[in-house]
N, C-alpha and C positions, 0 to 999 in steps of 0.2 A: 662456504655457505654465504648466501647473499644476505646482507644486513638491511635493516630498515633505514634507508637514508633518504633525505629529501633531494630529489632530483627531477628535472623536467621530463615530461613525456611528450614527445613530438609527434605531430601528425605525419604519418608515413606518406611518401609521395609515390604510391604504387599506381601504375597505369590503370585506368578504369575502363569499363565497358567490355564485356564479353558475355553474351547470354549463356548461362551455365546449363545447357541442356543435358550435359553428361555429369551433373554434379553428384549423383548417387554413385557413379563409377569412380569419381575422384576421392570419395570419402567412405571409410568403413564404419563411421559413426554418424549419427544424426547431428545436424547443426542445432543451435539453441538461439531462440529469440525471446528474451525476457523483458517484459514491459512493466515498469512500476508507474502507478498513477497515484498521486498524492491526495489523500483525503477522499478517496472514491468509495462511498458507501454503495450498497446495491441499488443504485438509482439508474438502471439501464432499461431499455425497452424489453430486452430478453428476460428481465426479472419482473416484468409486469408494470413498470413505471411508464408514465406518459413521456418521459424524456426521449428525444429522438437520437438514437445511437445505431444507425444502420450498419456500420462497420463492425462494431463489437457484437451486435446481434448476429451478423453473418458468421463471425468467428465462433460464437456460441453454438450456432446451428451445425458447425462442423466438428465440434469437440464436446468436452464435458463442462457444463455450467454448474458451479457449486452454489447452492442456496444457503448452506450452513457452514460457511468458512469463517473461522474466527482467528483474530490475531492474538498475540500473547500480551501485548502492552498497547494501550490506546494513545500512544504518542509516537511520532514518526521515527526518530532516531533509534529508540529502543525496540520498536516493532521490527524495523528493518534489521537490526543487529540480531534479534532472535531468529528471524526468518533466514538470514544469510548463514547462520551457524547451526541451525537446526536444534537450538538449545533453549530451554526454558530459563527465565531469570533465576539467578541464584543469590545475588546480592543486590543491595539497594542501587548500586551504580549501574546495574543492568536495566534499570527503569529510566535511565537518563538518556537524553538525546545524544550525549557524548559517549554512549556505550561502545561504539566501534573505535572511537579515538582512544578510549581508555584500555580496552581489551585487545585491540588488534594493531593499531597504528604504531605503537612503540615496541613491538615484539619482533623477535627473530622469525624468519620464515618457517622454521621447524616447529615453533611453538603452537599450541592450541589456544583458542579455537581457530579453525581454518574455514574461511568462507566457501560457499559452493562454487564461486567463480575461481577462487584459488585452486580448489580441487580439480576443476575442469582444466585449468591451465597446466597443472602438474601432470595431467594425463593426456596431453597432446593437443588441447584446444587452444586456438588463438582467441584471446578474450579482449573485447573492446567494451568500455563503458562510456555512455553518453548521458550527461545530465545527472539528475539526483537519483542515485542508486542506494546509497547509504543515507547519512544525514546531511552532509554538506552539499550545497546546491550543485557544485560542479566536481565534487570528489576530492577537493583540495582543502587543507586545514587553514582557515583564517576566519576572523570575526566579521560580523555584518558590515562594519564600516571600514574595514582594512583593505589594503591592496591584496590581490590574489597571491597566494604563496605557491611554492612548488613542492609542498609536502603532501603526499597522498594520504587520504583517510584509510584506504585499503591498499597498502603498498605492494602486496604480493598477488593481488587478484587480477591485475590488468597488464596486458601487453600495450594497450593504449587507453588513456583516459581523456576524453575529448569534451569540449563544449563550445558553442558559439554564443557568446554573450551579447553580440551585436552592439547597439548603441548604449546598452546598459553597462558595458565594460567588464563587470565581474559577475560571477554566478549569483552571489547574494543580492546584488542590485537587480539582476534579472528576475530572481525569485519573487521579489516584492515590487516588480516593475510596473509602470504605467506606460501608456502608448506614446507619451511625449519623451520617453527616455529617462524620466525621473523615477524615483523609488521611494518607498516608505521612509527609509533612513534619511535620505537627502532632504526630504520635506518635513523632517522632525515629527513624524506621525500625524501631521496635518493632512490627512488623506481620507478618502472615502473607502469603505470596504468593498466597493464594486465600481466597475467602469465598463462602458461600451464605447467603442470608437470606430469610426469609419475607416478601417485599415484592413489590409490583406492579412492572411494568416501569419505572415512573417512580421506583422506589426506588433506581435507579442512573442515572448521567448519560445513558447512551445512550437510555433511554426518554424523557427530556426532549427530547433532540435529535430523535428521531423525531416527537414531538408538534409541536415547533416547525417541522419541515420540512413536515409536513402542513398546518399553518396557513399557512405561507408559500406553499405550492403553490396554495392556494385564492386567495390574493391575486394571485399571478403569473398565474393563469389568467384573471383579469379584466382584465389589462393588454393594451394593444395592442403588437404587436411581439414578437419572440422573446425568450425568457428562458433563462438558464443558472442552475440551482440546483446548487451543490456542497455535499455533506453529508459530514462526516467523523466516523466512529464510532471510539470508543476501544478497545472490546473486539475481539479477544482479547488486547490488550496487557496485560502485568502491571500491577497485580495481577489475577489471574484471578477476577473477582467477577461473579456473576450471580444472579438470583432463584432460589429453591429449585426452582421448577417446571421449570427448564431442567436442573438437576442431576438431577431425577427422571426425565429421559428415558433415563438410562443406568444400568446396573448396573456398579459399579466393577470387580467381579470379571471382567467380560466385556470390559473395555477392553484393546485390544491394546497390547503393548509395542513399542518401537522395533524395526524389522527390522534395524537396523545400530547396536547399542548400544555397539560398541567402536571405538576409534581405528583407522582403516584402516591396513593394513600399508604401511609405507614413507612414511606421512604425517609431516611435521615438526610438532612440537607448537606451534610459533609460528604455524602456519596455523589453529590452533584457539584456544580460550581457556577459562578456568576459571569461566565463567558468573558474572562479578562482579555484573552487573546483577541477576540472579536471587538471588544470595547476599546482596544488599543488603536483602532483606526478612528482617530479623534473627530473626523468630520461626518461620522455616521449619523443618520437621521435621528436615531433613538439609541439609548443604551439598553442592553439586555440585563436582566436581573432575575434571580429566583423569586424575588418578592412580587414581581408584576410582569405579566406577559407584554411583549411589544405589540403594537397595533397590528391588526390583520393586514392593512394595506402595506405596511413596511415588511411584514413577514412574507407577503407575496412577492414584493420587490426583491428581497434577498433570495428567496427560493427560485425566482426567475433568473437571477444572476448565476446561481449555482447550476441550474439546468443548462443555461447558455454555455457555461464553462465546460460542462460534460460533453455537450454536442461539439464544441470546439476541439476538445482533446480526442473525441471519437474520430473526427475528420483527420487528425494528425496520425492516429493509429492506422487508419485506413490507407494513408499514403504509404506507410511502411509495409503493410501487408500486401498491398498491390505491387510494390516493388519486389518483394520476396517472390511473388508468383510470376511476375514478368521475367525474373532472372532464372526461372526454372528451379528454384530452391524450395518451393512450398512443400513438396511431397517428401523432402528429407530434412525437414526442420520442425523441431518441437517449439511450439509457441505457448508461452504462459503470460497471461495478463493478470496483474495482482494489484489490489488496492491495499495501502499500508495500514489502514484502519477505517472505521466508519466516521460518521459525523451526525450530530443531533439535528441540525437544521430546524431548530425550534421544538423538537421533541423534549418533553419534560422541562420546558422553558429554557433549555440550554442551546446555545449557538456555538458549537465546537465539538471537540472530542474529549479526551482526558477523564472519562468515567468508566466504570465497570458495568454499565448498562449495555444491553444487547446491541443497540443501534450504534454504539461507539466501537464495539468490538467486531461486529459482522461487516465484512467487506467483500468486494468483488474478487472472484477467482474463476478464470476460464483457462482450460488446458486443452490444447489440440496437439495430439501426438500421432506421428505416422503409423505407429504400431497399434494404436488403440481404436476401438470402435467409435463411430461418429454420433453426434447429436444425442447426447445423454444429459438429461436434467437430473442432477445428483442432489439428493436430499440427505445424504449422510453427513455427519458432523466431522469436519476435518479442521486442522490447525495450520497456521502459517509455518510452524516448525516441521510439518510433514512435507513441505515442498522440496527441501534439499534432498532427503533420501529418495523421494519420488523421481526427481530429475536424474539422480545418479542411476537409478534402475532403468529409466527410459534410455539413458545413454550407454547402458551396459558397462557401467563402472562400479567399482567397489564402493560401499557405503562406509565412511569413516566411523570408527568407534566413538562412543561417548555422546551420541545424539539422543535427544529425547523424542524427536519426531519419528514417524513410521511411514514407510512408502505406501501410498494409496493407489499404486498402479493397478491393482486388481479391481478397484472401484471404477476405474475408467472403462473396464470391460464388463464388470458385473456390479452395479450399485447395490445389489442385495447381498453382497458377500457377507456371510454370517459371522465370520471371525473378527470383523472390524469393531473396534471399541469406539462408541459414539460419545466421546467426552472431550471437551476442549477447555484448557486451563488458561486463565489470564490473571495479570497482576497489576496493581496500581494503587496509589493513595493508601498505602499501608493495608492493603486488602488482597484477598485471593478469591477468584470466582471460578466456578465450573459450570459449563453449559452441557446439558444432556438433552435428549430429544424433546422432553416435555417441560423441562424446568431449567432455571438458572438459580444456583445457590451462591451467595456471596457473603464473605465474612470480613469485617473490618476490625482493626484494633484502634480504638479511639479513646484517648485519655485514660488508658489503662483498662478499658472495658472491651469485651468482645461484642460486636453488634452484627446480627445476622439478618440477611434479606433473602426472600425466596419468591420467585415469580413463576406463574403457571402459564405456559404457552398453548395449552389445549383449548383455552377459552378465547383468548385474543392473541393477535400476533406480536404485541409489544407489551412492555411492563405498564400496568395500571394500578396494581395493588400488591403490597408486600403481604404475603399470606403465611409467613413463617410461623406465626403464633396460632394459626387456625388449621394448617394442613395436618393430615394424619401423621401420627408419630412414627409409624413404620416407614413412611415415605421420607420423612425428615431424617431419620436415623440412617437410612440407606444413602441419602444424598450427602450427609456429613461424612460418612465413611468414604465415599468417592472423592470428596474434597480433600480429606486428610491424607490421601495417598500422595499428594503433591506438596504437603506442608514443608517437607524437608528441602524443597528447592528454593525457598525464600526465607531468609532468617527472621524476618519480621512477621512472617505469617504464622506465628505461634503466640498463644496468649501468655 
């Protein structure tokens, strides 16, 4: 039995280049390209946004675009841990960014939970990770200011775990990096939350990641047997840094402001926060606070920066998708693009994630599968925990026991499938929330009391008023019953 030991993973020196025109003959299972994008809310052209994302829009036109995909935890590490294992949070540690480190890193290979990449690897897939797939920026366990270690966060998931840190030298430095090679840590937080620089795509880390992914695809295309390539991009996570040409795609004066810039009526302030992560960039023009909105000019500048970052990462995704097609692998490769959670971007006066509001939990999900129909705009409610079983079904593999997620393969073919349950559960801040087609019901336990919030989406697209005390009792009782079905998954979610 292979133990979890800390050992280096080396870049294989496989000869590259050979256009895989006969790839489908080489493999009896589809390949997998899984792309994680950090802090990507549904702010793409295909979702109706003004943001210029031609590559992701094209992918959405060839597959299923999910408008109601929700993550289980609104923070990166815990959200990814839940998605990777297909499991809802069960303990407080499952809400931590260290969830994978705690639950997986120190375990024997035979122990549960098993990530979806581990399951693919055990079933004959050659698995390669590049960048931020779980919590740690390059997949290895070490602190922000430490030297890179050789201890893998997901030790049984990868045949290779790769990253090109470039002039930033380590994954965490690159994650918080600026164009001159410095980073948030080395500058003692004396940094701006945004930056544009006259540099090529490789002048920021995500450009290096795209180049490495293209190179690795060429190598994988020459291999016998199916492969899984997982690629994690940093942007649009803070700091909002992108090459100048992507900023030039927008006129700042035309950037729309948040449609819901104020705290919703009847919302408890402990359900929101004062944007401490954002305020940690100490050279920011203004500080964000629940007590007062930032100025409209600064809000537009920040939204401009976020939009530029999305266009930048869209271009990097496009390079990988183009390479996949050039190699002849497109028609035998499942492509999934996933955002690990949403981002408020000034909504409800918050600049960040870390809430149980809809905008923090709803994120991008696009699935293009060779076996599924094309160009589906899907309005069914799905969860990040559903991705694991869905991918296994698409790969014709068994679905491990003990999962809370369910395969939505049938929704790829028939979005109106009648047996699907439209309910997504999320957890954070000592609370539990459920999203159903017209409502979100959330319960918090605060200072020994149960506090409930209810939002109606039939009237407006986002939360503006807590209607728990005024909604019809029959509706409230039904929603509480739906919520209580998942109380047992989180020990603090009981009064």
